N, C-alpha and C positions, 0 to 999 in steps of 0.2 A: 314572202311565197303566193307562188300565183295560185289562182284559184278559178276554176271554171264558171263561163258567164253560165247563168241560167237563163235561160229561156224563157219566154212568157210561159212555154208548155210546162217546164218544169217549176213553174212559179206556182202553176195552178196544181201539182202533187205537190206541192207542199204546204197548201193549203190545207188539208185535213187536219194536221198537227196542231191545230188552232184551238187555242183554250175559249170557254165559256165563261160570256157575262154575269153580271148578280145574280143570283137565286131567286132575288126577289121580283125580277122584270118581267112584267107582263109578254107574254109571247103572243096572245088570241084575245082581244077584248069581247066581248058580246052582252047583251043587254040584259043586268041583273048581274055581274060578274067578271071575272077571267080566267084565261089557264097561264101561270107564270111557269118559268123555268124550272124554279123547284119541283112542281108538279109534272114536268117531261121527264126531267133529273132522274126522278124516283121510277118512273116507267123503265127509264133509257137505262138506269143501272143495271137491271136486273138481266137486260138485255145484252148490254157490252161491258160490263162493269169490269171485268177479267182483260176485257181488252184493253182498255181505258188504264188500268192497274200496271198491266203491262208494258206500256206506251212511256208511263209516266215514270217508271221505274226505268225503263231503256234509257230514255231521257237523263235523269239523274245518273248511270254510271257512264252515260256518253260524255255529260260533263268534268264529272270525276275526274277520268281516263284521259281526256282530247281539251279539256277548258282550256288549260294554258296555250294551247297549239292555237288557238282563234280567237285572235284579238279583237277588240269593240272597232278599232279601224277597217280589219277588215271585212267584219259585218257591214260597218254603213257603207261601203265601196263595194258590197256588192246589192246591195241596198238601191244603191243609185245606179248602179247598170241593168238591173232590173226597173227601174223608174224609167229611165231613159229609153226604154224598147215601145213606151207608150208615148200617145201622141201629144198628152197632156197631163198635170197631174188628175183633175178631175175624173179623167178613164182609169188611174190607177185608182185613185179614190172608190170608184164605181166598182171596178173588178176587184176589191180588195173586200167592200161589199156584202157583195153576192156573192164570195166566198167564206162569208160568217168573220170576215176579219176586222175588229172596229178602227183600227187604225195602225199607224206606219211603225209605232212601236211595236203593235202589237205583231205585227208581220216579223220584224227585226228577232223577236224572240223564234217567232218558227223559221223563220230562215237562219239562225245561228243553227237548231239544231239538226239541220240540212246537211249544213258546214261541216260541224262534229260527224254526223255519220263517215260525209267523205272522206274526212280527216283518219278516221277508224278503219277506213276500206283502205284506205293508202298505206297505212302503219301496217297493215296485215299483211299486205298485197307484195312488200318488199323479199326482195331475195338475198339471201347473204353471199358474202364471199364465198365461203365453202359451198354455197349449192352449186356458183359458179364452177367452180372447180373440178365440183365433181361430175356437173355436165360437161366440161372441157373434156373431162380423162374418160368417159364415155364414149363420147361423140371423135376422139382424136384417132382411134384404129375401127379402121371399116372393113368387113373381110365379105365374100361370096362366097356361098357352099352351095350345094343339093345335099340332100338326103332320100334314103327309103326308109319308109317307116311302115315295121309292120307288128302284130299285137302279141305275137309268141317267140321268147329266146328262141326256140330250135329252129324256125324259119330266117331270124335275122344270121344265125350260125352259119344256117344253108347257103343265105345270098350271100356273106362274107366269104364263102370258099370259092363259089363260083365267080365271084370278083377278083378274090386274088391268084383263081386261075385265067384272066384275060375276061372275064365277061363283062360285055358293053353297061354300062355306070346306069347312061340315061334310059338304057333301052329296058332294063330291069327293074329301076323304077316306075317307067310306063306301065309295067304289065303289073308289080308288085305290091308298089308301095300304098299304102291303106290312106295316106293325104292327098286326097283326091286332087287339091287345089295346085300342089306343086308337081304330081307326078304326070298330068299332059305336060309338061313342063320338060321333062327327063327328068324330075327332084330337083330344079333349080328354086332356089330360094330367092335370089339379086342377093345384093350387096344390104349391107345390116350394120347395126353399130350394138355396144352393151346395152341391157336394160330389153332388146327384141323378143328375146327368146328366154327360153327357161332355162335355169341356171344349171342344170347338168349338160345342155348342150352347147353352152357358152364358154364352159370349164374346156370343152376340147376344141372347137372352132378358134377361138384365140388364143390359143397356145403359139408359140413361135416353133416355125418349124415345121407347121403339119399341110401346107399350103402343097396341093399335088399327091395327099398321101389318102389312104383310105383309112377309116375309124374302125376299130372293132366294134359290135353292138354296142349301145349306153341307152341305159334303161331311160325315162322321163316317164311322165304320170301320162305320157299319153303313149307308150307302150316302146318300141324297142329300134332307133334310128341306127343308121350307117353313114355317116358322114361324110362328104368330101371338100372340101377346101382348095376352093378353085383360085381366089386373087386375095390378097392383102392389100390395103393401102394403110398408110399412117402418115396424115395430116401434118406437116410442120404448125400449119395456124390455123383458126376458127376462127369465123366470123365473128361470130357471136361473143368472143372471148376479147376482140377486138371492140364489139358493141355491147354490153352486159344487157343493157335494153330490150333484145332481143331473147333472150335467156328468159327476161322475165314472163313473154308471153303464156309459156305453160302451164305457168304458176299461178295466173292471176285469178281466174275465175273459180277457182281453186281458195284458193286463200283468200275471196273477199266470202264467199260462203261461209268460210271457217269464223272469218270477226264477225260475223251478225251472230252466229252461235258462241262465242267467247262474249260480248259484250252483252248477250241478251242473258247470261248465265248469272241467278240470284244466287250469293253464297248466304 
């Protein structure tokens, strides 16, 4: 399995996951005594106890869910790649020490946690065949339409009557449509696929055989629409159908956020 090469900067980001050493180890020596890690940890726990507990719980959940997908060999390979980015072993060890990581073994643990998190993100970002098919079906038909939007049904009916008697759709849209964005263009909404408009609007716009016709007033949450479908295109192929990776992009960020929420929930 291909794993992302961690840069030196990325290594620094995982250093914060490092564990503390022995509790009786002195942090500061002074004449007549010392301050050891237990003393520091007592105070630190009061300030960061919940955060530490959360981190440890998260690590256990990651290991439980994705532990089998990250092998020791893969971790060793990533450690080697990281070490290779330093001029020599001494500088690598110095960087570890500066970050509070005492040994390469400890760094392996930290890196493994980072790799498990990457695995979790990847697993939760997968797009199913069903989602690909649904996206294809949404995008294979594209229509171009114009509309006139008004607040009251009576106004919509009056406009429809005017259009039926030969009124110019674009001129009426410019004069009376409350959708100022499209009104300046004579009501033109351009081309769009399913999922872009509200349901009631789409139910008419994507009907077969409505091109060139003018709808009766259609009520939506925005008011009353009079719709004119001016063109319809049906794509025989879709680039994303051939290359599912493109389809994954819209879901990636959303699903990665979901992955963090999923693995961090304690049942």
